[in-house]
C-alpha positions as CSV (number, residue, x, y, z in Angstrom):
1,M,50.7,73.2,116.6
2,N,49.2,72.3,120.0
3,I,47.2,69.3,118.9
4,T,48.2,65.6,118.7
5,L,48.1,63.3,115.6
6,R,45.6,61.1,117.4
7,Q,43.3,64.1,117.9
8,L,43.6,64.8,114.2
9,Q,42.7,61.2,113.4
10,Y,39.6,61.6,115.5
11,V,38.5,64.7,113.6
12,V,39.0,63.0,110.3
13,A,37.0,60.0,111.5
14,A,34.2,62.3,112.5
15,S,34.2,63.8,109.0
16,Q,34.3,60.4,107.3
17,E,31.6,58.9,109.5
18,R,29.5,62.1,109.5
19,S,28.7,61.3,113.1
20,I,30.3,61.6,116.4
21,L,28.8,58.3,117.6
22,G,29.8,56.6,114.4
23,A,33.4,57.8,114.7
24,A,33.5,56.7,118.3
25,K,32.3,53.2,117.3
26,A,34.7,53.0,114.4
27,L,37.7,53.8,116.6
28,N,36.4,52.0,119.7
29,I,36.7,55.1,121.9
30,S,34.3,57.4,123.8
31,T,32.2,60.1,122.1
32,S,33.7,62.6,124.5
33,S,37.2,62.0,123.0
34,I,35.7,62.8,119.6
35,L,34.0,65.9,120.8
36,M,37.1,67.1,122.7
37,S,39.2,66.6,119.5
38,I,36.8,68.6,117.4
39,D,36.7,71.4,119.9
40,K,40.4,71.4,120.1
41,F,40.8,71.5,116.3
42,E,38.4,74.4,115.9
43,Q,40.0,76.4,118.6
44,E,43.5,75.7,117.4
45,F,42.8,76.8,113.8
46,G,40.1,79.3,114.4
47,I,37.6,77.7,112.0
48,Q,34.2,75.9,112.3
49,V,34.7,72.4,110.9
50,F,31.3,71.0,111.4
51,V,27.7,72.1,111.6
52,R,25.6,69.7,113.7
53,Q,22.2,68.9,112.2
54,R,19.7,66.5,113.8
55,S,18.6,65.0,110.5
56,K,22.0,64.8,108.8
57,G,24.4,64.5,111.8
58,L,27.7,66.2,111.2
59,V,27.9,68.4,108.0
60,T,31.4,69.5,107.1
61,T,31.7,73.2,106.3
62,I,33.5,74.4,103.2
63,A,36.4,75.6,105.4
64,G,36.2,72.2,107.2
65,E,36.4,70.3,103.9
66,R,39.7,72.0,103.0
67,A,41.1,71.5,106.5
68,I,40.1,67.8,106.5
69,A,41.8,67.2,103.1
70,R,45.0,68.8,104.3
71,T,44.8,66.9,107.6
72,I,44.5,63.6,105.7
73,R,47.6,64.4,103.7
74,L,49.5,65.2,106.9
75,L,48.4,61.9,108.5
76,D,49.5,60.0,105.4
77,Q,53.0,61.7,105.7
78,A,53.2,61.0,109.4
79,D,52.4,57.3,108.7
80,A,55.1,57.1,106.0
81,Y,57.6,58.8,108.4
82,E,56.9,56.2,111.1
83,R,57.3,53.3,108.7
84,D,60.6,54.8,107.3
85,I,62.1,55.2,110.8
86,S,60.9,51.9,112.2
87,G,61.8,49.9,109.2
88,T,58.3,48.3,108.9
89,D,57.7,49.7,105.4
90,Q,58.2,46.2,103.8
91,D,55.2,44.7,105.5
92,L,52.0,46.0,103.9
93,S,48.9,45.9,106.1
94,G,45.9,47.9,107.1
95,E,42.9,49.2,105.2
96,L,42.6,50.7,101.7
97,R,39.5,52.6,100.7
98,V,38.8,52.6,97.0
99,G,36.0,54.6,95.2
100,S,34.8,53.4,91.9
101,F,32.4,54.4,89.2
102,T,29.5,52.1,89.4
103,S,29.6,50.6,85.9
104,I,33.4,50.0,86.0
105,S,33.8,48.3,89.4
106,P,32.1,44.9,88.9
107,N,34.2,44.3,85.8
108,I,37.6,45.3,87.1
109,A,37.8,45.7,90.9
110,P,37.2,42.1,92.0
111,Q,40.1,40.8,89.8
112,V,42.4,43.6,91.1
113,I,41.4,43.1,94.7
114,R,41.9,39.3,94.4
115,K,45.5,39.9,93.2
116,M,46.0,42.4,96.1
117,N,44.8,39.7,98.6
118,E,47.2,37.2,97.2
119,A,50.2,39.6,97.4
120,Y,49.2,41.4,100.6
121,P,46.9,39.2,102.7
122,E,47.1,41.7,105.6
123,V,45.5,44.5,103.5
124,I,41.8,44.9,103.5
125,V,40.3,46.7,100.5
126,H,37.0,48.5,101.0
127,L,35.1,49.4,97.8
128,S,32.6,52.3,97.6
129,E,30.6,52.5,94.3
130,G,28.8,55.6,93.0
131,D,28.3,58.1,90.2
132,I,31.2,60.3,89.1
133,I,30.1,63.2,91.4
134,S,29.6,61.2,94.6
135,I,32.9,59.3,94.4
136,Q,34.8,62.5,93.7
137,R,33.3,64.0,96.9
138,S,34.4,60.9,98.7
139,L,38.0,61.4,97.5
140,R,38.0,65.1,98.3
141,D,36.6,64.5,101.8
142,G,39.0,61.7,102.5
143,V,36.4,59.0,102.7
144,V,38.4,57.0,100.1
145,D,42.1,57.0,99.2
146,I,42.0,56.5,95.5
147,L,39.4,56.4,92.6
148,L,38.9,54.0,89.7
149,T,36.8,55.9,87.3
150,Y,36.5,57.6,83.9
151,D,38.4,60.8,83.2
152,A,35.2,62.4,81.7
153,G,33.9,64.9,84.3
154,L,37.0,64.5,86.6
155,W,37.6,67.6,88.7
156,E,40.8,69.6,88.2
157,E,41.8,69.3,91.8
158,F,42.7,65.6,91.3
159,E,45.7,64.0,89.6
160,F,45.1,60.9,87.5
161,E,46.9,58.1,85.6
162,V,45.4,56.7,82.4
163,L,44.9,52.9,82.5
164,A,43.1,52.3,79.2
165,N,41.0,54.0,76.6
166,A,37.3,53.0,76.6
167,P,35.6,53.7,73.3
168,P,31.8,53.6,73.2
169,H,30.0,50.7,71.6
170,V,26.4,50.0,70.7
171,V,24.5,47.3,72.7
172,L,21.4,45.7,71.1
173,A,19.3,42.6,70.9
174,T,20.6,39.6,68.9
175,K,17.6,39.6,66.6
176,D,18.0,43.3,65.8
177,P,18.7,43.8,62.1
178,L,21.6,46.2,63.0
179,A,23.3,43.2,64.6
180,K,24.4,42.1,61.2
181,K,26.5,45.3,60.7
182,K,30.2,45.3,61.8
183,R,30.0,48.9,62.9
184,I,27.0,51.0,63.8
185,S,26.6,54.8,63.4
186,L,24.5,57.1,65.4
187,H,22.5,57.8,62.2
188,D,21.6,54.1,62.2
189,I,19.9,54.3,65.6
190,K,18.5,57.9,65.6
191,D,14.9,56.5,65.2
192,R,15.3,53.9,68.0
193,T,14.7,54.3,71.7
194,L,18.0,55.2,73.4
195,L,18.4,53.3,76.7
196,L,20.3,55.8,78.8
197,L,22.2,55.0,82.0
198,N,20.7,57.7,84.2
199,L,23.8,59.0,86.0
200,P,25.0,62.6,86.0
201,Q,28.2,62.3,83.9
202,S,26.7,59.5,81.8
203,R,23.9,61.8,80.7
204,T,26.4,64.6,79.9
205,Y,28.7,62.3,78.0
206,M,25.9,60.7,75.9
207,A,24.5,64.2,75.0
208,S,27.9,65.2,73.8
209,I,28.2,62.2,71.5
210,F,25.0,63.0,69.8
211,E,25.6,66.7,69.7
212,R,29.0,66.3,68.0
213,A,27.4,64.1,65.3
214,G,24.5,66.4,64.8
215,V,22.0,63.6,65.6
216,T,19.1,63.7,68.0
217,P,17.7,60.5,69.4
218,A,14.0,60.0,68.8
219,R,13.2,58.7,72.3
220,I,15.1,58.3,75.5
221,Q,14.3,55.8,78.2
222,R,16.2,56.5,81.5
223,L,17.3,53.5,83.5
224,E,19.1,53.4,86.8
225,S,21.6,50.6,86.5
226,F,24.2,49.3,84.1
227,E,22.7,45.8,84.1
228,M,19.1,47.1,83.6
229,V,20.3,48.9,80.5
230,R,21.9,45.7,79.1
231,S,18.8,43.6,80.0
232,S,16.5,46.1,78.3
233,A,18.6,46.1,75.2
234,A,18.6,42.3,75.2
235,A,14.8,42.3,75.4
236,G,14.6,44.6,72.3
237,L,13.3,47.6,74.2
238,G,15.8,49.9,72.5
239,V,19.6,50.3,72.0
240,S,22.2,51.6,74.3
241,I,25.7,53.0,74.1
242,L,28.2,51.8,76.8
243,N,31.9,51.9,77.2
244,I,32.5,48.7,79.2
245,R,31.6,45.2,77.9
246,P,31.3,42.5,80.7
247,M,33.0,39.2,80.3
248,T,29.8,37.6,79.1
249,D,27.2,38.9,76.7
250,N,24.4,37.2,78.7
251,T,22.3,39.5,80.9
252,Y,20.4,39.1,84.1
253,S,17.3,38.4,82.1
254,G,18.9,35.3,80.5
255,L,18.9,36.9,77.1
256,P,22.2,37.8,75.3
257,V,23.2,41.1,73.7
258,V,25.2,42.0,70.7
259,C,28.0,44.6,71.0
260,R,29.2,46.6,67.9
261,P,31.7,49.4,67.7
262,L,30.3,52.9,67.3
263,V,31.5,54.8,64.3
264,E,31.5,58.2,66.1
265,A,33.8,57.0,68.8
266,D,36.2,59.9,69.1
267,P,37.0,61.4,71.5
268,S,36.7,58.5,73.9
269,P,36.9,58.6,77.7
270,S,39.7,56.8,79.5
271,I,39.6,54.7,82.6
272,V,41.9,56.3,85.2
273,L,43.2,56.1,88.7
274,A,42.7,59.5,90.5
275,T,44.2,60.8,93.7
276,R,44.2,64.1,95.6
277,R,46.6,66.6,93.8
278,G,49.8,67.2,95.8
279,G,49.0,64.5,98.4
280,R,51.2,61.7,99.3
281,I,50.0,58.4,97.9
282,S,50.1,55.6,100.5
283,R,51.9,52.3,99.8
284,R,48.6,50.6,99.9
285,S,47.3,52.9,97.1
286,R,50.5,52.4,95.1
287,A,50.1,48.7,95.4
288,F,46.5,48.9,94.2
289,A,47.6,51.1,91.3
290,E,50.3,48.6,90.3
291,H,47.8,45.7,90.3
292,C,45.4,47.8,88.2
293,R,48.2,48.4,85.7
294,S,48.9,44.7,85.6
295,F,45.2,43.9,85.0
296,F,45.0,46.1,82.0
297,T,47.8,44.1,80.3
298,T,45.8,40.9,80.4
299,D,43.5,39.4,77.6
300,Q,40.7,39.6,80.1
301,A,41.0,43.4,80.3
302,K,41.1,43.7,76.5
303,R,37.8,41.8,76.3
304,L,36.2,44.8,78.1
305,F,36.4,47.0,75.1
306,V,34.7,46.5,71.7
């Protein structure tokens, strides 16, 4: 292979930044170095990695996406080899890029990252939030190293480790008559407005819950954020079904909600850590995974589920 590891790093950076200029700035090198590395890569392997579009910058081709994913694994292995030979493997440093499902991350990631900072002060953890589709694309394309997400809707090309089961629960206003019940069925709320978190997999998951029970919600109101769903429920605008319960039942609106277990809870999704199948997991990712496991043994983690 007549191409250097450094040139491979430049090509990966261009893919992650989706811009030649962005990659150059991120690596503090010239744009010509990035361009030369891309040309070298495409000539060496006989594929077109990028399509250059004025409005979108660099768009990675399908062949390029596969090549970038393999290149990232190769660079991970090269990094491990260097650490093994030089004996520096004991000192953990550098950057870790974590992708997280948007409704999970505020309730879990800060606590895990805080413990990471205490144990490894030289490691910087960057967190990218998004829906289930966008974060999986980030993992596939090498933008992030590991995902903290649900297993529902997870692509088969990823390996995953289950951290905890997350059964669904009903969220409603404190003055709602159903708040007096210990458990709530879908049949109890079928005539209410369903406050739906309007994310791709969330829509699919919610539809599957009602379909299995043979229940159709009377009305659906789509909302764009986890906290907007909770605040709307607290205001009595409808009821919602969520899988994570924050540490407080107070909402941004200042009004509290009541959370009750859902009768039709099975099967429930799990919170997982996902990585690229067959790829080497870096020590930084392994350390993050270990701190996630530790977090889910705490009373604070148990409070997340109803």
